[in-house]
ZAKE-342108 format. One record per residue (C-alpha): z, y, x. Coordinates in steps of 0.001 Angstrom, whole numbers, plus 524288, in hexadecimal, padded with zeros to 5 digits. Example, Ala and Ser with C-alpha at 12.3 -4.5 7.8 and 13.67 -1.06 7.14 Angstrom:
81E787EE6C8300C
81BE47FBDC83566
This chain:
7BE738366D7B21D
7C0CA83E997BE56
7BD968380F7CB27
7CB738399A7D069
7D0F78329E7C473
7C703827CE7C695
7C91B825BB7D52C
7D7F4827D27D63F
7DC0781A4B7D11F
7D2808139F7DA47
7D7A881B537E5DA
7E597817F17E1E2
7E288809717E1AA
7DB6280A7D7EE89
7E6F68116F7F4D6
7F02E806627F115
7E6AC7FBD37F550
7E3EE802358026A
7F2688048780514
7F5937F63E8027E
7E9FF7F17D80A78
7ED7F7FA42815F0
7FBD47F697815D9
7F9287E80C81513
7EEA07E85781F96
7F6767F0E3828E0
802D07E8BA82763
7FB5F7DC8482B3E
7F44F7E34083674
800947EA1083B55
808707DD9083BD1
7FDDE7D69A84382
7FA8F7E12F84D4E
805AE7EAC584EF0
8129D7E51D84AB3
817627D7CC84E49
822D27D9288450B
81FD87CDA683C05
825A67C37184547
8317F7CC2484728
833457CE058389B
832197BF7E8362C
83D7B7BD2F83F92
846417C45E835EB
84AF97BF40828BE
83E3E7C462822D2
834267BA5E81F16
8256E7BB1B81E3F
826007BD8680F97
82F3E7C903811E8
825A17CF1A81B69
81A4F7CCE581218
821F27D297806AE
825737DE7F80EDF
817507E0B5812B7
812BF7DF51804A2
81D427E89D7FFBD
819507F2A580A0A
80AFB7F17C80626
80E687F31D7F7BE
817477FEB47FAB6
80CF1805D0802B8
8022C8035A7F8C3
80AFA808167EDBF
80F448141A7F54D
801758181C7F8C9
7FCDF8159E7EAE5
807D181E1B7E579
80431828F67EEDC
7F62D827D37EA41
7FAC78287D7DC1B
80200835117DF82
7F57183AE27E4DC
7EE07836947D8B9
7F83083D257D022
7F7C68498F7D85D
7E8FD84A037D6CE
7EA5A847A37C823
7E19D83BC47C92D
7EA66833277C0F3
7E632835617B2DE
7EF2782A887ADF3
7FB21830F07B3FD
7F8A183E937AEF3
């Protein structure tokens, strides 16, 4: 088995994990330090569950997007033996 075929799936999983970890950590840090928008958002018809759902959807979107971009690179490098 070529090394690229061996390591590509692991790098794909790592890309998704790191994207989700970064997005979730930065959202928490950014709300605490930079933006004081949570109290303002809670004074609208939005509830806490709406804000949480929005954050989770954003994290899932970013992780999916970065994983799909990584899949495109894997396909361009012909490191996806199951797809060819």
